[in-house]
SEFITI-592025 format. One record per residue: residue in one letter; x, y, z of N, C-alpha, C in turn. Coordinates in steps of 0.1 Angstrom, whole numbers, plus 5000, padded with zeros to 4 digits. Each point is the difference from the previous one (the first is absolute). Layout:
<rs>
AXYZXYZXYZ...
</rs>
This chain:
<rs>
X924582226355499349905008501049895004X499749935011500949905005499949874992X501149954996500049874992499449895009X500450005013499449905009498550005000X499450125001498650025000499449944987X500650024989499549954987500049855000X501149945006500149855001498949945009X499950065012499149955010498650034998X499750104993498650054999499850064986X499149934993499850044986499350145000X500650094992499550134999498750004992X499050095004498850014992500350054986X499149984991500250034986500350154998X499350095008500250144998501450055004X500849925006501350045005501149934991X499749934990501049934992500450084987X499350114997500250064988501450074998X500650045011501350074998501249915003X499849875002501149915002501050004988X501350015003501049994990500450134993X499550125005500350124993501250085006X500549955011501050075008501350034992X500349934990501350024993499950104988X498850044998499850094988500450155004X500150084990500350145002501550025001X500849944992501550015000500550144999X499350084991500450144998499950085013X498949985006499750085013501149965010X500249875001501049955010501450064997X500350014987501350064996500150155004X499050074998500050155004500250015015X499249925008500150005014501449975005X500649904994501349955004501150114996X499850064989501050104995499950125009X498950045005499850125009500349965015X500149875003500349975014498950035009X498749974996498950035009499349875004X499350015011499249895005498550014997X499349894999498650014998499349915010X498850045005499349915009499449884992X499950024987499549894992500949885001X501350025000501049895002500149965014X500250105009500349975014498849935007X498850034997498849945006499449894992X500749964988499649894992498550024995X499750114995498750034996499549914988X498849955001499549914989499850084987X499950135000499850094988501350044994X501149955005501350054995500249984985X499749884995500149984986499250094991X498750025004499150094993500550145000X500550055012500450145001501350024993X501049915001501350024994499849994985X499149914995499850004985499450134995X499250075009499550134996500950115002X501249975005501050105002499850095012X499449955011499850075012500449925012X500250075011500549945012499750095012X499949955012499950085012501350015007X500650125000501350015006500049995015X501149945006500149995014501350075004X499850115008501250085004500449975015X501150065004500549995013500749865002X500549944989500649885000499149884998X500549885003499249884998499949915013X500350065011499949935013499150085009X499149935006498950075008500449985015X499650105008500249985015498849935007X499049974992498849935006499949864993X499449915008499849864995498649974999X499250064991498649974998499949854996X498949945005499949864998499549964986X499650104991499549974987501050034989X501150075004500950064990501349934998X500549994988501249934996501250095000X499950135002501150095000500949975012X501349984999500949975011500050105011X500049955012500150085012501449995006X500550125005501350005006500450145003X501450025000500550135002500450074987X499250094995500350064987501250105000X500650024989501050104998499450145000X500850105002499550144999499550034986X499050084999499450034987501050064991X499949964987500950044990499550144994X500750115002499550134995499850004985X500649914993499950004985498849924996X499349935009498949914996498850084993X499650115005498950074994500350044985X501350034997500350034986499949884992X500549885005500049884992498549954998X499250025010498649974998499450084989X500350135000499450094990500649964986X501249974999500649954988499449884995X499749905008499449884996498650034995X499250085007498750044996500050074986X501050084998500150074987500349904989X500949915002500449904990498849914997X499249975010498849924998498950084993X500150135000499050084994498750005008X500150005013498850005009499350135000X498749994999499150125002499450015014X500149895007499649995014500949915008X500650065010501149935007499549975015X500249875004499749965014501349975007X500150075011501249985009499649965014X500649885004499849965014501449985006X500049945012501349985007499949895009X501149955005500149925012499750095012X499649955011499850085012501450025007X500250135003501350035006499850075014X499749915010499850055013501350055006X501149974994501350045005500350144997X499350074991500350134996499150105008X500650125004499250095008498750044994X500050014987498750044993499349894993X500549885002499549884993500250004985X500950084995500250014985499250104993X499350095007499150104994500750094991X501250055004500850094991500449934987X500249875001500449934988498949984990X498849995006498850004992499850134993X500250115007499950134995501050034989X501249955002501150024990499749924987X499349885002499749924988498950074992X499050055007498950084993500650114992X500950085007500750114993500849964988X500749895001500849954989499149964989X498949935003499149964989499350124993X499750105008499450124995500950074990X501350005004501050074991500349924987X499949875001500349924988498849974992X498849995007498849974992498950095005X500050134996499150105006498649974998X499649934990498649974997499549875006X500949935007499549875005499350015013X499049915003499449995013500949925009X499950035013500949935009499249955012X499949875002499449955012501149955010X499850035012501049955011499249915009X500549885002499549915010500950005012X499650065010500950035011499849915012X501049985009499849935012499350095010X499949955013499250085009500950115008X501349994997500950105006499950005015X499649895006499849995015499050115005X499250044992499050105004500550155000X501250024995500650145001499350094989X499350095005499350104992500950084991X501150045006501050084992500549924988X500249875001500449924988499050004989X498849985004498950014990499950144994X500150105008500050144995501150024989X501249945002501150014991499649944986X499349895001499749934987498850084993X499050035008498950084994500450134994X501050075006500550124995500749994987X500549884997500649984987499049984988X498750005004498950004990500049884991X499949885006499749884991498650014994X499849924990498650004994499049925008X500549895006499249925009500949965012X499350005012500749955012499449875004X500849905001499549865003500649955013X499349935008500549935011499049885003X500649885000499149885000499749965015X498749985002499649955013500349855001X500149934989500449864998499049895004X499450015012499149905004499050065010X499149925004498950045009500650025014X499250085009500550035013500449885008X499249905001500249885008501349934997X500450004987501249934996501350094999X499850135002501150094998501349965008X499849975012501249975009500749874996X499249914993500649884996500750014986X499350074991500550024986501250105000X499950115007501150105000500250045015X500749925007500150035015500750125004X500850064991500750135004499350124995X498849984994499250114996498850025009X499050084997498950025008498850054992X498949935001498850034992499650155002X499950045012499550145002501050104996X501349975001501050094995499950024985X499749894993499950024985498850084997X498949985007498850094998500350145002X500750035011500450145004500850064989X501049924994500850064989499250044989X499049914996499250034988499150125003X499550015012499150125003500950135001X501249995004500950115001500350054986X500349914991500350034986498850084994X498849965002498950064995499850145007X500350015012499950135008501150104994X501249954997501050094995499850044986X499449924992499850034986498649954995X498950065003498749954997499849964985X500750064991499849974986501049894995X500849955009501049894997499249875001X499949924989499449875001500849915009X499349955010500549915010499649854997X500949915002499749874995500549895011X499449895000500449895009499649874994X500549895005499749874995500149895010X499349894998500149895009500049874992X500549895007500049874995498949925006X499549904993499049915006500649854998X499549915009500649874999500949975012X500050095010500949985011499249955013X498749984998499249955012498950105004X499950114992498950095003498649954996X499050065005498649974996499650124991X499049974992499550104991499550135007X499349985012499550115007501250095005X501249945002501150085005500650074988X499949954988500450074988499250134999X498749985002499150124999500350105011X500349965012500350095011501350074996X501049944994501250064996499850114990X499149974990499650104990499450125006X499149975010499450115007501050095007X501049935007501050085007500950084990X500349944989500850084990499350124994X498749984997499250114995499950115010X499849965013499950105010501350085003X501149934996501350075001500350094989X499150004990500250094988500649944988X500049875000500649934988499050024988X500650024988499350024988500149884991X501149935001500349884991500349885009X499449894997500349875007500349894991X500949915004500249884992499949885010X499449894994499949875008500549894991X500949925005500649894992500249885008X500249894993500249875007501449995005X500249965013501349975005500549874994X501250004995500649884995501449995007X500249895006501249975009501250014991X500950105002501250014991501149895002X500049945012501049905003499549925012X500749895003499649925012500250085014X500750114999500350075012498950105004X499050024992498950095003498849925004X499050085005498749945004499449924989X499449885003499349934990498750064996X499549974988498750054995498949935008X499050085005498949945007498949964991X499850094990498949974990500350074987X499449954989500150074988498650064997X499950134999498750074998499749994985X498749964997499749984986499650144994X499950014987499850134993498750065005X499049925003498750065005500250075014X500949955008500350065013500750144997X501050004991500650134997499150104994X499149954992499050094995499150075011X499749915010499350065011500850105008X501349985002500850105007500050134992X500149994987500150124991498650085001X498949925000498750065001499950085014X500449935010500050075013500850135000X501249994994500850125000499450124992X499449964989499350114992498850065008X499349915007498850055008500550095011X501249975005500550085012500550134995X500250024987500450134995501450014995X500849894999501350014994499950044985X500850094996499950054986500649904990X500949915005500549894992500249885009X499649884996500249885007500349894990X501149935003500549894992500049885009X499349894997500049885008500049884991X501049915002500149884992501249925005X500049874995501149915005501450064998X500350064989501350054997500250155002X499050065006500150155003501150025011X500950094997501050045010499950165001X500750055010499950145003500350094988X501049974992500450084989499549954987X499249904999499549944988499150104993X500350044988499150094992499850135008X501150055007499950115009499750134992X500450014988499750124992498650024998X499249904997498650014998499350045013X500449955011499450035013500250155003X501350054997500350145002499250094991X499849964988499250084990498650025005X499449895005498650015005499950095012X501049995009500050085012500250154997X501050024992500250144996498850074993X499449924992498850064993498950035010X499949925011499050035010500350145007X501350025001500550135007500150114990X499649984987500050104990501450044996X501049905001501450024996500349924987X500950064993500549924988500849895004X499949884993500949895003501450024998
</rs>
């Protein structure tokens, strides 16, 4: 969260519980550093970093640490990234093995500079993880690949346990919050993933607190369910630095409970909604519920 926001605007009580935990998890940090891997936990300044690192888990970020897009909510640096490191999938698998992970979440920066958007690198990472940790579940949180169906087919063919792509915000705010993305393109990617692999749990998530109205949150949930999403996450947007969009509102716990109720009523097999919920937060439990729905072992 942005220090300036904390100074200018007192945080509500339900958002103060995790203050000061960011330095914990030294052993996890040491493993990540030794393997030379990036995490979105660190790059995006996630408020759950201390909790997850203490538990010995992290969300890996592949394809480097520089993004080709400049989303208005995200702290990951934007610029001209280097070519993908072919050894990165092996290092991610090694880090996951050293951490003893039973469920691995892999995301990436967006690489619009690559012909396939980095899809082959995702596939290589899944394959490396399968070779090193054959019993582990693998969730991939992918970019939109500029709508390239072939790129999505490459990732789905590698057989992840869960395919995730975040819608991030409501339709009206999409061009403001993520100007280089497209709301309909994200919905199409999710629907295509479900078309390609009907038994593959499909997941998405959005932030609140960016200026949306509750009825727009409901409309987004309807859109996601219609696109074939099985799992949804809703969390509070917290400004990571003064360079990102300011927080418009802090949704109270009752509001998050309402969003989760809506999601359940719409037919999502798993819905997580809360101030500190993030896309990969407690991802293993979400995957377990979704796989059970499809009659698959976790």
